[in-house]
DRENDO-1510 file (C-alpha; in Angstrom, 1 decimal, always signed):
<recs>
REC; n; res; u; v; w
REC; 1; UNK; +125.3; +159.4; +112.7 .
REC; 2; UNK; +123.0; +156.5; +112.2 .
REC; 3; UNK; +121.1; +155.9; +109.0 .
REC; 4; UNK; +117.8; +156.6; +110.8 .
REC; 5; UNK; +118.9; +160.0; +112.0 .
REC; 6; UNK; +120.2; +161.0; +108.6 .
REC; 7; UNK; +116.9; +160.1; +107.0 .
REC; 8; UNK; +115.0; +162.1; +109.7 .
REC; 9; UNK; +117.2; +165.2; +109.1 .
REC; 10; UNK; +116.7; +165.0; +105.3 .
REC; 11; UNK; +113.0; +164.6; +105.8 .
REC; 12; UNK; +112.8; +167.6; +108.2 .
REC; 13; UNK; +114.8; +169.9; +105.9 .
REC; 14; UNK; +112.6; +168.9; +102.9 .
REC; 15; UNK; +109.5; +169.5; +105.0 .
REC; 16; UNK; +110.5; +173.0; +106.0 .
REC; 17; UNK; +111.5; +173.9; +102.4 .
REC; 18; UNK; +108.2; +172.6; +101.1 .
REC; 19; UNK; +106.2; +174.7; +103.7 .
REC; 20; UNK; +108.1; +177.9; +102.8 .
REC; 21; UNK; +107.5; +177.4; +99.1 .
REC; 22; UNK; +103.9; +176.6; +99.7 .
REC; 23; UNK; +103.5; +179.7; +102.1 .
REC; 24; UNK; +104.5; +182.0; +99.3 .
REC; 25; UNK; +101.4; +180.8; +97.3 .
REC; 26; UNK; +98.9; +180.0; +100.0 .
REC; 27; UNK; +99.5; +180.6; +103.7 .
REC; 28; UNK; +96.5; +178.6; +104.9 .
REC; 29; UNK; +97.6; +175.6; +102.8 .
REC; 30; UNK; +101.1; +175.8; +104.2 .
REC; 31; UNK; +99.7; +175.9; +107.8 .
REC; 32; UNK; +97.5; +172.8; +107.2 .
REC; 33; UNK; +100.4; +170.9; +105.6 .
REC; 34; UNK; +102.7; +171.7; +108.6 .
REC; 35; UNK; +100.1; +170.7; +111.2 .
REC; 36; UNK; +99.4; +167.4; +109.3 .
REC; 37; UNK; +103.1; +166.6; +109.2 .
REC; 38; UNK; +103.5; +167.2; +113.0 .
REC; 39; UNK; +100.4; +165.0; +113.7 .
REC; 40; UNK; +101.8; +162.2; +111.5 .
REC; 41; UNK; +105.1; +162.3; +113.3 .
REC; 42; UNK; +103.4; +162.1; +116.7 .
REC; 43; UNK; +101.2; +159.2; +115.5 .
REC; 44; UNK; +104.3; +157.4; +114.3 .
REC; 45; UNK; +106.0; +157.9; +117.7 .
REC; 46; UNK; +102.9; +156.8; +119.7 .
REC; 47; UNK; +102.0; +153.8; +117.6 .
REC; 48; UNK; +105.2; +152.0; +117.0 .
REC; 49; UNK; +105.3; +148.6; +115.2 .
REC; 50; UNK; +105.5; +145.5; +117.4 .
REC; 51; UNK; +109.0; +144.2; +117.9 .
REC; 52; UNK; +108.1; +140.9; +116.3 .
REC; 53; UNK; +107.0; +142.7; +113.1 .
REC; 54; UNK; +110.1; +144.9; +112.6 .
REC; 55; UNK; +111.9; +142.4; +110.4 .
REC; 56; UNK; +109.8; +142.9; +107.3 .
REC; 57; UNK; +107.8; +139.9; +106.3 .
REC; 58; UNK; +108.8; +137.8; +109.3 .
REC; 59; UNK; +105.9; +138.8; +111.4 .
REC; 60; UNK; +103.3; +137.9; +108.8 .
REC; 61; UNK; +105.1; +134.7; +108.1 .
REC; 62; UNK; +105.2; +133.7; +111.8 .
REC; 63; UNK; +101.5; +134.3; +112.2 .
REC; 64; UNK; +100.3; +132.2; +109.3 .
REC; 65; UNK; +100.4; +128.4; +109.0 .
REC; 66; UNK; +102.8; +126.9; +106.5 .
REC; 67; UNK; +101.0; +125.9; +103.3 .
REC; 68; UNK; +101.5; +122.5; +101.8 .
REC; 69; UNK; +100.8; +121.3; +98.3 .
REC; 70; UNK; +97.1; +121.1; +99.1 .
REC; 71; UNK; +97.0; +124.6; +100.6 .
REC; 72; UNK; +96.4; +123.4; +104.2 .
REC; 73; UNK; +98.6; +124.4; +107.1 .
REC; 74; UNK; +101.1; +121.7; +108.0 .
REC; 75; UNK; +104.0; +121.0; +110.3 .
REC; 76; UNK; +106.8; +123.2; +111.7 .
REC; 77; UNK; +108.0; +124.7; +108.5 .
REC; 78; UNK; +109.8; +127.9; +107.8 .
REC; 79; UNK; +107.1; +130.0; +109.4 .
REC; 80; UNK; +108.6; +129.6; +112.8 .
REC; 81; UNK; +112.0; +131.1; +112.2 .
REC; 82; UNK; +112.3; +133.6; +115.0 .
REC; 83; UNK; +112.4; +133.5; +118.8 .
REC; 84; UNK; +109.2; +135.6; +118.8 .
REC; 85; UNK; +107.4; +133.0; +116.7 .
REC; 86; UNK; +108.5; +130.2; +119.0 .
REC; 87; UNK; +107.3; +132.1; +122.0 .
REC; 88; UNK; +103.9; +132.7; +120.4 .
REC; 89; UNK; +103.5; +128.9; +119.9 .
REC; 90; UNK; +104.7; +127.8; +123.3 .
REC; 91; UNK; +103.0; +130.6; +125.2 .
REC; 92; UNK; +106.2; +131.4; +127.1 .
REC; 93; UNK; +109.4; +133.3; +126.4 .
REC; 94; UNK; +111.2; +130.4; +124.8 .
REC; 95; UNK; +113.9; +130.5; +122.2 .
REC; 96; UNK; +113.3; +128.7; +118.9 .
REC; 97; UNK; +116.1; +126.3; +119.5 .
REC; 98; UNK; +114.7; +125.3; +122.9 .
REC; 99; UNK; +111.3; +124.8; +121.3 .
REC; 100; UNK; +112.8; +122.6; +118.6 .
REC; 101; UNK; +114.7; +120.6; +121.2 .
REC; 102; UNK; +111.6; +120.0; +123.3 .
REC; 103; UNK; +109.7; +119.0; +120.2 .
REC; 104; UNK; +112.3; +116.5; +119.1 .
REC; 105; UNK; +112.5; +114.9; +122.6 .
REC; 106; UNK; +108.7; +114.3; +122.6 .
REC; 107; UNK; +108.3; +112.6; +119.2 .
REC; 108; UNK; +108.5; +108.8; +118.8 .
REC; 109; UNK; +110.2; +108.9; +115.4 .
REC; 110; UNK; +114.0; +108.7; +115.4 .
REC; 111; UNK; +115.8; +111.6; +113.7 .
REC; 112; UNK; +119.4; +111.3; +112.5 .
REC; 113; UNK; +121.4; +114.3; +111.0 .
REC; 114; UNK; +124.6; +113.7; +109.0 .
REC; 115; UNK; +127.0; +116.2; +107.6 .
REC; 116; UNK; +128.5; +116.0; +104.1 .
REC; 117; UNK; +131.2; +113.6; +105.3 .
REC; 118; UNK; +128.6; +111.1; +106.6 .
REC; 119; UNK; +129.3; +112.0; +110.2 .
REC; 120; UNK; +126.5; +112.0; +112.7 .
REC; 121; UNK; +126.2; +115.6; +114.0 .
REC; 122; UNK; +122.8; +115.4; +115.6 .
REC; 123; UNK; +120.1; +113.0; +116.8 .
REC; 124; UNK; +117.2; +112.7; +119.2 .
REC; 125; UNK; +116.5; +110.3; +122.0 .
REC; 126; UNK; +114.4; +107.9; +119.8 .
REC; 127; UNK; +117.3; +107.6; +117.3 .
REC; 128; UNK; +119.9; +106.9; +120.1 .
REC; 129; UNK; +117.6; +104.3; +121.6 .
REC; 130; UNK; +117.3; +102.7; +118.2 .
REC; 131; UNK; +121.1; +102.4; +117.9 .
REC; 132; UNK; +121.6; +101.5; +121.6 .
REC; 133; UNK; +123.2; +104.7; +122.6 .
REC; 134; UNK; +122.7; +106.4; +126.0 .
REC; 135; UNK; +120.0; +109.1; +126.0 .
REC; 136; UNK; +121.0; +112.8; +126.4 .
REC; 137; UNK; +119.6; +116.1; +125.3 .
REC; 138; UNK; +117.7; +116.1; +122.0 .
REC; 139; UNK; +119.5; +116.9; +118.8 .
REC; 140; UNK; +122.9; +116.5; +120.3 .
REC; 141; UNK; +125.6; +114.3; +118.8 .
REC; 142; UNK; +125.7; +110.7; +119.7 .
REC; 143; UNK; +129.1; +111.3; +121.3 .
REC; 144; UNK; +131.2; +114.4; +122.0 .
REC; 145; UNK; +133.2; +113.6; +118.9 .
REC; 146; UNK; +131.0; +113.1; +115.8 .
REC; 147; UNK; +131.1; +109.4; +114.6 .
REC; 148; UNK; +130.8; +108.2; +111.1 .
REC; 149; UNK; +127.6; +106.4; +110.2 .
REC; 150; UNK; +129.6; +103.2; +109.5 .
REC; 151; UNK; +130.6; +103.2; +113.2 .
REC; 152; UNK; +127.0; +103.4; +114.2 .
REC; 153; UNK; +125.4; +100.7; +112.0 .
REC; 154; UNK; +126.4; +98.3; +109.3 .
REC; 155; UNK; +122.9; +98.0; +107.9 .
REC; 156; UNK; +123.3; +98.3; +104.1 .
REC; 157; UNK; +119.8; +99.7; +103.6 .
REC; 158; UNK; +120.5; +102.7; +105.9 .
REC; 159; UNK; +123.8; +103.4; +104.2 .
REC; 160; UNK; +122.2; +103.2; +100.7 .
REC; 161; UNK; +119.5; +105.7; +101.7 .
REC; 162; UNK; +121.9; +108.2; +103.2 .
REC; 163; UNK; +124.3; +107.8; +100.3 .
REC; 164; UNK; +121.6; +108.7; +97.8 .
REC; 165; UNK; +120.9; +111.9; +99.7 .
REC; 166; UNK; +124.6; +112.9; +100.2 .
REC; 167; UNK; +126.1; +111.9; +96.9 .
REC; 168; UNK; +123.2; +112.5; +94.5 .
REC; 169; UNK; +121.1; +114.9; +96.4 .
REC; 170; UNK; +118.0; +112.6; +96.1 .
REC; 171; UNK; +115.3; +111.7; +98.6 .
REC; 172; UNK; +115.4; +108.0; +99.5 .
REC; 173; UNK; +113.4; +105.5; +101.5 .
REC; 174; UNK; +114.4; +102.1; +103.0 .
REC; 175; UNK; +112.9; +99.4; +105.1 .
REC; 176; UNK; +115.0; +98.7; +108.2 .
REC; 177; UNK; +114.7; +95.8; +110.6 .
REC; 178; UNK; +116.4; +95.7; +113.9 .
REC; 179; UNK; +118.0; +92.6; +115.5 .
REC; 180; UNK; +117.5; +91.6; +119.1 .
REC; 181; UNK; +115.0; +90.0; +121.4 .
REC; 182; UNK; +112.3; +92.3; +120.0 .
REC; 183; UNK; +112.1; +92.5; +116.3 .
REC; 184; UNK; +111.2; +96.0; +115.1 .
REC; 185; UNK; +110.6; +97.4; +111.6 .
REC; 186; UNK; +111.1; +100.9; +110.5 .
REC; 187; UNK; +110.4; +102.9; +107.4 .
REC; 188; UNK; +113.4; +105.2; +106.9 .
REC; 189; UNK; +112.9; +108.5; +104.9 .
REC; 190; UNK; +116.1; +110.4; +104.1 .
REC; 191; UNK; +116.3; +113.9; +102.5 .
REC; 192; UNK; +119.3; +116.0; +101.5 .
REC; 193; UNK; +120.0; +119.3; +103.3 .
REC; 194; UNK; +120.7; +122.1; +100.9 .
REC; 195; UNK; +120.9; +125.9; +101.4 .
REC; 196; UNK; +118.1; +127.9; +99.9 .
REC; 197; UNK; +118.8; +129.2; +96.4 .
REC; 198; UNK; +120.7; +132.5; +96.3 .
REC; 199; UNK; +121.9; +132.3; +99.9 .
REC; 200; UNK; +125.3; +130.7; +99.0 .
REC; 201; UNK; +127.6; +130.8; +96.1 .
REC; 202; UNK; +127.2; +127.0; +95.6 .
REC; 203; UNK; +123.5; +126.7; +96.5 .
REC; 204; UNK; +123.1; +123.3; +94.9 .
REC; 205; UNK; +125.8; +121.7; +97.0 .
REC; 206; UNK; +124.5; +119.1; +99.5 .
REC; 207; UNK; +125.5; +120.1; +103.0 .
REC; 208; UNK; +124.2; +116.9; +104.7 .
REC; 209; UNK; +121.2; +114.7; +105.1 .
REC; 210; UNK; +118.4; +114.1; +107.7 .
REC; 211; UNK; +116.8; +110.7; +108.2 .
REC; 212; UNK; +113.6; +110.0; +110.0 .
REC; 213; UNK; +112.8; +106.5; +111.3 .
REC; 214; UNK; +109.1; +105.7; +111.4 .
REC; 215; UNK; +108.2; +102.7; +113.5 .
REC; 216; UNK; +105.9; +100.4; +111.5 .
REC; 217; UNK; +106.2; +97.3; +113.6 .
REC; 218; UNK; +102.6; +97.3; +114.7 .
REC; 219; UNK; +101.4; +98.0; +111.2 .
REC; 220; UNK; +103.4; +95.1; +109.9 .
REC; 221; UNK; +102.0; +92.9; +112.6 .
REC; 222; UNK; +98.4; +93.9; +111.8 .
REC; 223; UNK; +99.0; +93.4; +108.1 .
REC; 224; UNK; +100.4; +89.9; +108.8 .
REC; 225; UNK; +97.4; +89.1; +110.9 .
REC; 226; UNK; +95.1; +90.3; +108.2 .
REC; 227; UNK; +96.7; +88.2; +105.6 .
REC; 228; UNK; +96.7; +85.1; +107.8 .
REC; 229; UNK; +93.0; +85.7; +108.6 .
REC; 230; UNK; +92.1; +85.9; +104.9 .
REC; 231; UNK; +94.1; +82.8; +104.1 .
REC; 232; UNK; +92.5; +80.8; +106.9 .
REC; 233; UNK; +89.0; +81.9; +106.1 .
REC; 234; UNK; +89.5; +81.0; +102.4 .
REC; 235; UNK; +90.9; +77.6; +103.4 .
REC; 236; UNK; +88.1; +76.9; +105.9 .
REC; 237; UNK; +85.4; +77.8; +103.4 .
REC; 238; UNK; +87.0; +76.1; +100.5 .
REC; 239; UNK; +87.1; +72.6; +102.2 .
REC; 240; UNK; +83.3; +72.2; +102.9 .
REC; 241; UNK; +82.4; +74.0; +99.7 .
REC; 242; UNK; +84.5; +71.5; +97.7 .
REC; 243; UNK; +82.7; +68.6; +99.4 .
REC; 244; UNK; +79.3; +70.2; +98.7 .
REC; 245; UNK; +80.1; +70.7; +95.0 .
REC; 246; UNK; +81.5; +67.2; +94.6 .
REC; 247; UNK; +78.5; +65.5; +96.0 .
REC; 248; UNK; +76.1; +67.8; +94.1 .
REC; 249; UNK; +77.7; +66.8; +90.8 .
REC; 250; UNK; +77.6; +63.2; +91.8 .
REC; 251; UNK; +73.8; +63.4; +92.4 .
REC; 252; UNK; +73.3; +65.3; +89.2 .
REC; 253; UNK; +75.1; +62.5; +87.3 .
REC; 254; UNK; +72.5; +60.0; +88.4 .
REC; 255; UNK; +73.2; +59.1; +92.0 .
REC; 256; UNK; +70.1; +60.9; +93.1 .
REC; 257; UNK; +68.1; +57.8; +91.8 .
REC; 258; UNK; +70.3; +55.5; +93.9 .
REC; 259; UNK; +68.3; +54.9; +97.1 .
REC; 260; UNK; +71.3; +53.2; +98.7 .
REC; 261; UNK; +73.6; +56.3; +98.5 .
REC; 262; UNK; +71.6; +59.4; +97.8 .
REC; 263; UNK; +70.5; +60.0; +101.3 .
REC; 264; UNK; +74.1; +59.6; +102.6 .
REC; 265; UNK; +75.3; +62.1; +100.0 .
REC; 266; UNK; +72.6; +64.6; +101.1 .
REC; 267; UNK; +73.6; +64.1; +104.7 .
REC; 268; UNK; +77.2; +65.0; +103.8 .
REC; 269; UNK; +76.0; +68.1; +101.9 .
REC; 270; UNK; +73.9; +69.2; +104.9 .
REC; 271; UNK; +76.8; +68.6; +107.4 .
REC; 272; UNK; +79.2; +70.7; +105.3 .
REC; 273; UNK; +76.6; +73.4; +104.8 .
REC; 274; UNK; +76.1; +73.6; +108.6 .
REC; 275; UNK; +79.8; +73.9; +109.0 .
REC; 276; UNK; +80.0; +76.8; +106.6 .
REC; 277; UNK; +77.1; +78.5; +108.4 .
REC; 278; UNK; +78.7; +78.0; +111.8 .
REC; 279; UNK; +82.0; +79.4; +110.5 .
REC; 280; UNK; +80.4; +82.5; +109.0 .
REC; 281; UNK; +78.4; +83.1; +112.2 .
REC; 282; UNK; +81.5; +82.8; +114.3 .
REC; 283; UNK; +83.4; +85.2; +112.0 .
REC; 284; UNK; +80.6; +87.8; +112.2 .
REC; 285; UNK; +80.4; +87.3; +116.0 .
REC; 286; UNK; +84.1; +87.7; +116.5 .
REC; 287; UNK; +84.2; +90.8; +114.2 .
REC; 288; UNK; +81.4; +92.4; +116.2 .
REC; 289; UNK; +83.1; +91.8; +119.5 .
REC; 290; UNK; +86.5; +93.1; +118.3 .
REC; 291; UNK; +84.9; +96.2; +116.8 .
REC; 292; UNK; +83.3; +96.9; +120.2 .
REC; 293; UNK; +79.7; +96.8; +118.8 .
REC; 294; UNK; +78.7; +94.0; +121.1 .
REC; 295; UNK; +77.1; +95.4; +124.3 .
REC; 296; UNK; +77.8; +93.6; +127.6 .
REC; 297; UNK; +75.3; +94.2; +130.3 .
REC; 298; UNK; +76.6; +92.5; +133.5 .
REC; 299; UNK; +74.2; +91.7; +136.3 .
REC; 300; UNK; +74.3; +89.2; +139.2 .
REC; 301; UNK; +73.9; +85.7; +137.7 .
REC; 302; UNK; +73.5; +82.4; +139.6 .
REC; 303; UNK; +76.4; +80.5; +138.2 .
REC; 304; UNK; +75.3; +77.0; +139.2 .
REC; 305; UNK; +72.0; +77.3; +137.4 .
REC; 306; UNK; +73.6; +78.7; +134.3 .
REC; 307; UNK; +76.1; +75.8; +134.2 .
REC; 308; UNK; +73.3; +73.3; +134.6 .
REC; 309; UNK; +71.6; +74.8; +131.5 .
REC; 310; UNK; +74.9; +74.5; +129.5 .
REC; 311; UNK; +75.3; +70.9; +130.6 .
REC; 312; UNK; +71.8; +70.0; +129.7 .
REC; 313; UNK; +72.3; +71.3; +126.1 .
REC; 314; UNK; +75.5; +69.1; +125.8 .
REC; 315; UNK; +74.2; +66.0; +127.6 .
REC; 316; UNK; +73.4; +64.1; +124.4 .
REC; 317; UNK; +76.8; +64.8; +122.8 .
REC; 318; UNK; +78.7; +64.0; +126.0 .
REC; 319; UNK; +76.7; +60.7; +126.4 .
REC; 320; UNK; +77.6; +59.7; +122.9 .
REC; 321; UNK; +81.3; +60.3; +123.6 .
REC; 322; UNK; +81.1; +58.6; +127.0 .
REC; 323; UNK; +82.1; +61.8; +128.9 .
REC; 324; UNK; +80.7; +62.6; +132.3 .
REC; 325; UNK; +79.8; +66.3; +133.0 .
REC; 326; UNK; +80.1; +67.4; +136.6 .
REC; 327; UNK; +78.9; +70.7; +138.0 .
REC; 328; UNK; +80.8; +71.4; +141.2 .
REC; 329; UNK; +79.7; +75.0; +141.6 .
REC; 330; UNK; +77.9; +75.7; +144.9 .
REC; 331; UNK; +74.3; +76.6; +144.4 .
REC; 332; UNK; +74.6; +80.0; +146.2 .
REC; 333; UNK; +77.4; +81.3; +144.0 .
REC; 334; UNK; +76.6; +84.3; +141.9 .
REC; 335; UNK; +78.9; +86.1; +139.4 .
REC; 336; UNK; +78.7; +89.6; +137.9 .
REC; 337; UNK; +78.4; +89.0; +134.1 .
REC; 338; UNK; +76.1; +89.2; +131.1 .
REC; 339; UNK; +74.1; +86.0; +131.4 .
REC; 340; UNK; +73.9; +85.4; +127.6 .
REC; 341; UNK; +77.6; +86.1; +127.0 .
REC; 342; UNK; +78.7; +84.0; +129.9 .
REC; 343; UNK; +76.6; +81.1; +128.6 .
REC; 344; UNK; +78.2; +81.5; +125.2 .
REC; 345; UNK; +81.7; +81.4; +126.8 .
REC; 346; UNK; +80.9; +78.3; +128.9 .
REC; 347; UNK; +79.2; +76.5; +126.0 .
REC; 348; UNK; +82.3; +77.0; +123.8 .
REC; 349; UNK; +84.6; +75.7; +126.6 .
REC; 350; UNK; +82.4; +72.8; +127.5 .
REC; 351; UNK; +82.0; +71.8; +123.8 .
REC; 352; UNK; +85.7; +71.7; +123.3 .
REC; 353; UNK; +86.2; +69.8; +126.6 .
REC; 354; UNK; +83.8; +67.1; +125.3 .
REC; 355; UNK; +85.2; +67.0; +121.8 .
REC; 356; UNK; +88.9; +66.6; +122.9 .
REC; 357; UNK; +88.3; +64.4; +125.9 .
REC; 358; UNK; +89.3; +60.8; +126.3 .
REC; 359; UNK; +86.5; +58.2; +126.1 .
REC; 360; UNK; +85.2; +57.6; +129.6 .
REC; 361; UNK; +86.7; +60.9; +130.7 .
REC; 362; UNK; +85.2; +63.7; +132.8 .
REC; 363; UNK; +84.6; +67.5; +132.5 .
REC; 364; UNK; +84.4; +69.4; +135.8 .
REC; 365; UNK; +83.2; +73.0; +136.3 .
REC; 366; UNK; +84.4; +74.7; +139.5 .
REC; 367; UNK; +84.4; +78.2; +140.9 .
REC; 368; UNK; +86.7; +80.2; +143.1 .
REC; 369; UNK; +86.8; +83.8; +144.3 .
REC; 370; UNK; +90.1; +85.5; +144.9 .
REC; 371; UNK; +89.8; +89.0; +146.2 .
REC; 372; UNK; +87.7; +91.0; +143.7 .
REC; 373; UNK; +87.9; +88.4; +141.0 .
REC; 374; UNK; +85.8; +85.4; +140.2 .
REC; 375; UNK; +87.4; +82.5; +138.4 .
REC; 376; UNK; +85.4; +79.8; +136.6 .
REC; 377; UNK; +87.4; +76.7; +135.7 .
REC; 378; UNK; +86.5; +74.1; +133.1 .
REC; 379; UNK; +88.8; +71.0; +133.4 .
REC; 380; UNK; +88.9; +68.0; +131.2 .
REC; 381; UNK; +90.8; +64.7; +131.3 .
REC; 382; UNK; +91.9; +64.7; +127.6 .
REC; 383; UNK; +95.4; +64.6; +126.1 .
REC; 384; UNK; +96.4; +68.0; +127.2 .
REC; 385; UNK; +98.1; +70.8; +125.3 .
REC; 386; UNK; +101.9; +71.1; +124.8 .
REC; 387; UNK; +103.4; +74.4; +126.0 .
REC; 388; UNK; +104.2; +75.6; +122.4 .
REC; 389; UNK; +100.5; +75.3; +121.5 .
REC; 390; UNK; +99.1; +76.6; +124.8 .
REC; 391; UNK; +100.7; +80.0; +124.2 .
REC; 392; UNK; +98.7; +80.4; +120.9 .
REC; 393; UNK; +95.6; +78.4; +121.6 .
REC; 394; UNK; +93.4; +81.6; +121.8 .
REC; 395; UNK; +94.4; +82.8; +118.4 .
REC; 396; UNK; +91.9; +82.8; +115.6 .
REC; 397; UNK; +91.9; +79.5; +113.6 .
REC; 398; UNK; +94.7; +78.1; +115.6 .
REC; 399; UNK; +94.3; +74.3; +116.2 .
REC; 400; UNK; +96.6; +71.8; +117.8 .
REC; 401; UNK; +95.2; +69.0; +115.6 .
REC; 402; UNK; +93.7; +70.5; +112.5 .
REC; 403; UNK; +92.4; +67.3; +111.0 .
REC; 404; UNK; +90.7; +66.2; +114.2 .
REC; 405; UNK; +89.2; +69.6; +114.9 .
REC; 406; UNK; +87.6; +69.8; +111.4 .
REC; 407; UNK; +86.3; +66.2; +111.7 .
REC; 408; UNK; +84.6; +67.1; +114.9 .
REC; 409; UNK; +83.0; +70.2; +113.4 .
REC; 410; UNK; +85.1; +73.0; +115.0 .
REC; 411; UNK; +85.6; +76.4; +113.3 .
REC; 412; UNK; +88.8; +77.4; +115.1 .
REC; 413; UNK; +87.2; +80.6; +116.5 .
REC; 414; UNK; +85.5; +79.4; +119.7 .
REC; 415; UNK; +88.4; +80.1; +122.0 .
REC; 416; UNK; +89.1; +83.5; +120.4 .
REC; 417; UNK; +85.4; +84.4; +121.0 .
REC; 418; UNK; +85.8; +83.3; +124.7 .
REC; 419; UNK; +88.9; +85.5; +125.1 .
REC; 420; UNK; +87.4; +88.6; +123.6 .
REC; 421; UNK; +84.1; +88.2; +125.6 .
REC; 422; UNK; +86.1; +87.8; +128.8 .
REC; 423; UNK; +88.0; +91.0; +128.0 .
REC; 424; UNK; +84.7; +92.8; +127.2 .
REC; 425; UNK; +83.7; +92.0; +130.8 .
REC; 426; UNK; +87.0; +93.4; +132.1 .
REC; 427; UNK; +88.4; +89.9; +132.7 .
REC; 428; UNK; +90.6; +87.5; +130.9 .
REC; 429; UNK; +90.7; +83.9; +129.6 .
REC; 430; UNK; +93.7; +81.5; +130.2 .
REC; 431; UNK; +94.7; +77.9; +130.1 .
REC; 432; UNK; +96.8; +75.5; +132.2 .
REC; 433; UNK; +97.7; +72.3; +130.6 .
REC; 434; UNK; +100.4; +69.5; +130.4 .
REC; 435; UNK; +100.6; +67.0; +127.7 .
REC; 436; UNK; +98.9; +63.8; +128.8 .
REC; 437; UNK; +97.3; +65.4; +131.9 .
REC; 438; UNK; +94.3; +67.2; +130.6 .
REC; 439; UNK; +93.6; +70.9; +130.4 .
REC; 440; UNK; +92.0; +73.5; +132.6 .
REC; 441; UNK; +90.5; +76.6; +130.9 .
REC; 442; UNK; +89.8; +79.6; +133.2 .
REC; 443; UNK; +87.5; +82.6; +132.7 .
REC; 444; UNK; +88.3; +85.4; +135.1 .
REC; 445; UNK; +85.7; +88.1; +135.8 .
REC; 446; UNK; +85.4; +91.1; +138.1 .
REC; 447; UNK; +83.5; +90.1; +141.2 .
REC; 448; UNK; +81.4; +93.3; +141.0 .
REC; 449; UNK; +81.0; +96.5; +139.0 .
REC; 450; UNK; +83.6; +99.2; +139.4 .
REC; 451; UNK; +80.9; +101.6; +140.6 .
REC; 452; UNK; +79.8; +99.3; +143.4 .
REC; 453; UNK; +83.4; +98.5; +144.3 .
REC; 454; UNK; +84.1; +102.3; +144.8 .
REC; 455; UNK; +80.9; +102.7; +146.9 .
</recs>
């Protein structure tokens, strides 16, 4: 006889006895009590509890989000401990282990599970890819026979983090760098695996450890770029500011009354002030372009006429440097671009071509159309750019010859602005150069708008 049947028999006998006792005092009350008991039993039979709620508090636990320290629902905590809870989340009849496996396969973080003997008993695809192992089903061992962590990696930071969890039961973090053609950086978080208090005789004993590898390569790269940018900006501003302060002090000490030198000092102050203004303007412009706040409104623009305007603005500087400017763009050529932004790109390229050209050299502007792309070429006859510099020439503040660039008034941001403006148009900027043979900078733009191309 089952426990449920025994309880039902005891309850029935007690109910009959209660009715008989009550009948001896009040027959109507006994009749009402008996009918109420029958209706209650019928209601219990007709309205049974859901299957997912028969395990006490599990149903309410599975339907509520796990609360963190701040009271907000977070993660896949202990709430989803039954197959019914997993099916409620997935919307299909899926077992909890299958849900966990699917989840682990889809995350980018590597997960590594070790037992108390530092043997790898489970991992996901991201972790196996990190250690160069073949991918298989998620949370499966790296091999059929569990391997020790020392066989998988010799990285001391990984071993130290797992040792802290396994030997001392402490959480640990470590910074891990991978070796190979592509350097990657991970932040490793390791936590000990212990049974819940009261569920085992030795509940404080560490049964293993789980480590999660968070890829922070991109964050490290962005942080390095930020630090380099701040360092470059500080250096670029400090140089002209030092010159300004030096000559201001010289004038204050009496040189302002020296007619032979005071105007030259004032000219130097003005030139360095203009350099600082240009640098700040370029920084603000580049920041706005990178943030996406600069609107590009492309229309059909006559390229030859726009090039002539740029050459006219640079004619005096080119004449002083002995450089010839040649517009070889056919008069009928039009490109699909924002006229003001295209003029800004060409002005930056032409200005550099004049600055770094040889005396008596030439600057040629040409155009070619290849399929659905327009290419505008600005070629000079200067010294050219070595391959190791050409790969980084569009970076902010990157200069091949820093001293010469500063002497000529460059901010180091012109080519970075050209690259980002070209990309804002849906195009690209590139360079072809060989040392001693000049350079050719190319701005590539879509020949027409995507909407018109589809039509």
